[in-house]
N, C-alpha and C positions, 0 to 999 in steps of 0.2 A: 692840396690843390690838384695834384696830378690824378687823383682818383676821379675827378670830375671831367677829365679830358674825354674819355670814351662816351660819356653821356652828352657832352658838348658836340662831339662828332656826329652823333645820331641826330641831334637837334639841327645842326647846320645842314646836314643832308636833306632833312625834311623841308627846311626853308629854301634851299636851292631848288628842290623839285617844285615847290609851290611857285617859285619865280618863273617856272616854265622851261628850265634847261633840260636837255636830254637825260634820261635816267642813267644810262650806262656811264656817260661822261661825268655826271654829277657824283655818282658813287666813287668812281675811280679817282676823279680829280680832287674831291674833298679829302679822300683818304691820303693821297700823296702829298697834298698841301699840309695836312696835319703831321705826316711823317717827316717832312722837311723841317717844320717848325719844332717838332719834338726832338729831332736829331740835333738841331742847333742849340736847344736848351738842355739837352741831356736827358730828356724824359722818355726818349724812344731809342731803342737799339736798332740801327739800320740793318743788322744781321737778319732780322725777321724778313726783310724783303728778298733775301737770298732764296727763300723758299718759293717765291712767286713764279719763276719759270716752270718749276715742276708742277705747281698748281694749275697753271694755264695749259700745260701740255696734258695734264690729267683730264681737264675739262674737254679738250678737243678730241681726246681718244676714248672718252667715256662711252661704253657701249649702250648703257641705259639711255643716255641723252640722244642717241641716234634714233630713238623712237619718236622724238619730237617732230622732226621734219616729215617723217612718214605718216604720223597721225594727222599732222596739219594738211599734208597732201590728200589724205583720205577725206578729211572734212571739206576741203575746198572743192575737191572733185565732185562730191555728193551735192554740195551746194549749187554747183553749176549744171547738174544733170537732171533737175526738176523732180528729184525724189520727193521733196517736201510737198510740192503741188499735188502729186498723185496720192500721197498719203492723206493729206487733208481732205481731198475730195472724197476718197473712199470712206474715211472715218465719219465725215459729215453725213454721208448717206446712211451709215449704220446707226449713229446716235442722234441724228438731227431731229427725229420725230418726237423726242422727249424734251421736256423743259430742262434747260441747262446742257442739252446734248452737244451743242456746238462747242461750248466751253470745255466739256469733257474730251471732245475730239481734239481740240487744240492742245490740251494737256497731254494726251497720249501721243500725239504726233511730236510734240516737243520732247517727250521722253525718248522716243525712238530716234529723233534727230540728235539729241544729246548723246545717246549711246552710239550713234553712227559717226558724229563729227567731233565731239569732245571740245568744241569751241563755243563759248558762251555768246560772244558778240555776234557771230555768224547766225546762231540760232535765233536770238532776239530779233535781229534785223530781218531774217527770212520770214519768221512767223509774223512780224509786224507788217511786212509788205503783203503777205498772202492772206492772213486771217483777219487782221483788224478791220479792213474795209468791209469784209463779209459780215463780221459780227455786228458792226454798227448798222449795216444795211438791214440786218435781220431784227433790229430793235434792242440789241443788248445795251445795258447800261455802260457808258464809256469807262466808268471807274472799274467795273467788273472785268470788262474786256481787256483793258490795258494792264490791270493787275495780273490777270491770268497769263497774258503773253510774257510779261516781264519775269514772272515767277518761273514759268516753265522754261523760258529761255536760259535761265541760270542753272538749270538741271545739269548742263554740261560740265559744271564745276565738280559735281559729286558722282554722277553716273558714269561708270567706266565704259569705254576707254577715254579717260579725261586727261587733257594736257596738264591740267593743274595737278592731278594725282601723280603723273609721271614726274613732274618737277619736285613736288613735295616728297615723293618716294626717294628720289635721288638724294635730296638734301637730308631727309630723315635718316637715311642709311648712314651717311657721313656723321651726322649728329649722334647716332646710336653707337657707332664705333668710337667716337671721341668720348662719349659718356663712359663706355667700358674701360677705356684707357685711364680716364680720370679716376675711376674706382679701382684701378689696378687689376682689372680683369682682362686676360688675353684670350679671347674666344673668337673663332671664325664666324660665329653666329651674327646674322645681320637681318635687316628688314628690306624687302624688295618691293618694287612697283607692283608686282603680281599680288603681294600680300594686301596692299592698299586697294587694288581693284576688287579683290574678293571681299575685303572688309567693308567696302562702300556699297555693295549690292543691296543688303537688307535695309540700311538707312535710306538709300535712294528710292527703293520701292515703297517704304513707309511714307516718305515725303510725297511721292506721287499719289498714294492712296489718301493722304490727308488733304491734298489739293482737291482731289475729286470729291471727297466728302464735303468740303466747304462749298463747292459748286452745287452739290445736291441740296445742301442746307439752304443756300441762297435761292435756289429755284423753288424751294418749298415755302420759305418765308416771304420772298418777294418775287412772285412769278413773272411780274412785268420786267424784271431785270435781266432775265435770260429766257425768252420765249422759245417755243419749239419752232422748227422749220417745217411748216405745214405741208409744203409741196414736195418734200423729200420723199422719194419712193424707194422701195426695197424689193428687188426682184432678183431673178437668177443672174441677170447681166450685172447688177450692182454687186452681187456676191462675188462674181468672177473678177470684176474690176478691183474690189477690195483685196481679194486674194493676190492678184497680180501686183498691187501696189505695196502690200505688206511683205510679201515673200522676199524680195531682194534685200531690203535693209535688215530684216530678221536673219536671213542667211549670213549676211556680212557680220552682224553682231555675234551670231553663234560661232562663226569661223574665228573671229578675233578672241572673244572671251572664252569660248570653249577650248581652244587650243592652249590658252594659258592655264585654265583650271585643270585640264587633263594632263598637264605637264609635258605636252607635246612641243610647245614653243615658249620661249621667253617673251616678255612684253615687247622687246625690240623686234624679235622675229615675227610676232603676231602683228605688229604695226606694218610690217612689209606685206603680210598677207592682206591686211585691211586696205592698204594703198592699191595693191594689185586688184583686189576685189572691186574697189570703187571705180577703178579704170574700166573693168569689165562691165560694170553696170552702166557707166556712161556710154560705152561702146554699144551695148545692147539697146540703149534708148536713142542711139543715133546722135549723141551729144559730144562725141569725142573727135571734134574737128581740130585741125592744126591751130587755128587762132585761139580756140578755147583751151587747148592744152597749154599754149603759151601763157594765157592768163593764169591758169592754175599753177604752173611752175613759177611764174613771177610772184604771185601772192605767197606761195609756200616759201620762196627764198627770202622775201621781205620779213615774214614772221619769224623764220628760223634765225636770220641774222640779228633781229631785234632780241630774241631770247638769249642767244649766245653772247652778244655784246653786254647785255645786262648781267649775265652770269659772270663774265670776266670782271666787270666793274665791281660786282658784289664780292667776288673773291678777293680783290685788292682791299676792299673796305673791311671785310671780316678779318683779313690777315693783320692789317694795321690796328684794328680794334683789339685783337688779341695781344698785339705787341704792346699796347698801352695798359694791358692787364684788365681789359673790359670784361672778359669771361669770368675772372675771379671776382670782380666787383658785383656782377650780376648774380653769381652763385652765392656770395655772402649776403647780398640783399634778400634773395629768395629764402635762404635758410634761416634768416633772422626774422622773417615775417611771422606774425601771430597766425596760427592756423596751418602752418607748414605748407605741404604740397597743395592743399586745397586752395588756399589764398593765393599762392604763387601761380597756379594754373588759372584761377579766375582773373588775376591781374593781366596775365599774358593774353587771355582771350579778349579782355576788354581793350587792350592796346591794339591787338590785331584788328578787332572790329572797328575801332576808330580810324586806324590807318587805311582800312579798306575804303574810306570816304575819299581819300586823296591819292592813293597809290594803287596800281594794278596788282593782281595776285602774284605776278612774276617778281616784282620788286620786293613784296612782303615775304615771299617764299625764300628768296635768295639773301635778304638782308636780316630779317627778324628771326627766322627759324634757326639759322646757324648760330645765332647768339644765345637764344633761350632754350633751343632744343636739347643740347647736351646737359644743361643744368636740370631741366625738368625730367629727362630720362634717367639721370643719375639719382633723382629723388624717388625713382621707382615706377614712373608711368610707363604704360605699354606703348611702344612706338607706333603700332598700327592704330590704336585708339587715339593717340595724340594727333596723328596725321589726318585722320578723318574728321576729328573735331575742328581742326584748323580749316580744313576744306569747307565744311558746312558753315563755319563762322564767317569765312570770306564770302561765301555765297550769300549769306544774310546781309553783310555790309554792302554788297553790290546792289541790293534792293532798297537800301535805306535812304530816304531823302535827307538833305537836298543834293548829295553828291554821288549817289549810287550810279555805277557805270551802266547798269542795265536800263536805268531811267533815261540816261543820255542817248543810248542806242535807239530806244523806242521813240523818244522825242524827235530824233532826226528823221524818222520815216513816217511818223504819225501825221494824219491830215491836220490842217490848221483848226478844224472844228473841235478837235480834242484839246482841252485845256491842260496845261502842265499840272494844275492842282488836281485834275481828275486822275492823272497818272500817279501822283503822290498819294492820294487817298486810296486808290485802287490797290496799291501794293501793301498797305498797312496790315490787312488780315493775313497775308502770306508771310510777312515778316514775323508776326506772332506765331504762325505755324512752324516756321523754321526755328524760332527760339524755343518752342515746345519740343521740337526734335532734339535740339542741343541739350535741353534739360533731361529728356528721356535717355539720351546716350550717356550723360554724366551719371545718372542714377543707376542705369543698367548698362554697364560697359559691354556686356555680352551681346548687345545688339550689333556691335561692331566686331568683337573678337571671336564670337562663336563660330561663324562660318569659316574663317581662316583656320581655326583649330581643327575643324572637321576635314577640310580639304587637304591640309598639309600635315595631318597627323601621321 
């Protein structure tokens, strides 16, 4: 009977979350309740909780996690400084004359915003407010317009510098070290957030290219779904405007990612460069007023507190889960599966995909990955490959009706004339595209692992 306790813990947490209780307190409270009951029945050794203070202290002093508030600050600062508006206007002038051009513009702007902010929700809401009314006014099919915005908005999940990759990288590093210990290997080798940033570049670019290819196909098959913007003009002034709108975010992206790839800065140090650069951009645009700075700092503090509270609750949960022998149960379950590591990985991906309907990526990263990560890595999976597969999987689940988070974000800012069914139908082709990318990465892992092997050889 005791071997079912860890699985019961996981089920109870999901039920408590569905009931609407705060995530951090649901994780920690459920774990402590099971620990008390387990201690009373002799199924749990309370000595496991002695490690809790060291774990919490390690979280609060983790240098990798210091990148979270700095990347959030960078994203919120750019969101408030009208970078997206200038980008969209410049891209629309460049591509608007061709069928599907406005959709391509939205995709490219979404890619740049994702690489600048790393926050999915902010990108979806920003693009929904700025581009959806324009696309509808220009005669775009509501399904194609909403699907494009939702899909490009979630690029912040995979295109670095992504908050999701920062968190997955930290958890994956711990899981990799645990897997090595479980195998009796004592090695200083680990996986870093920088590894995941580099590994995500090629998949991210492939995804953007596939999105654009779909828009081109739709413009060819159904010209009425994405008409050209006939009055768009293209002259020296528009060239200058496009250059001025593109240069700041591109320079910021180059400063952040370039410093990491060149080995000049760690991801945490690069996040500080990004935050400072975003502040300079806001200052150059005359958007760095005292009230606006207060809004940025307040939003950053709220998001950071949420992330760290969830991480603390998840740490308590994973500690109690291991205390009940949950890691050994999961390992035995995976090893006894027919098909070995392939079946185990497939099951984990399906579970993460399903959980993405009801949980945010932060909860999934902090709860599921520490449980299954060490087991899968001990079975021989590459940690960089596994981390990117999880990130793209979560990105796909955020688009999937009826509970995809990106759909909720867009529904909240879309005009009433756009039906919810249009949003659901619009994202369907992009879900297929993301599943295709997952299949490609599973068949050819080098899509993920090749670039890190070249950069860090």
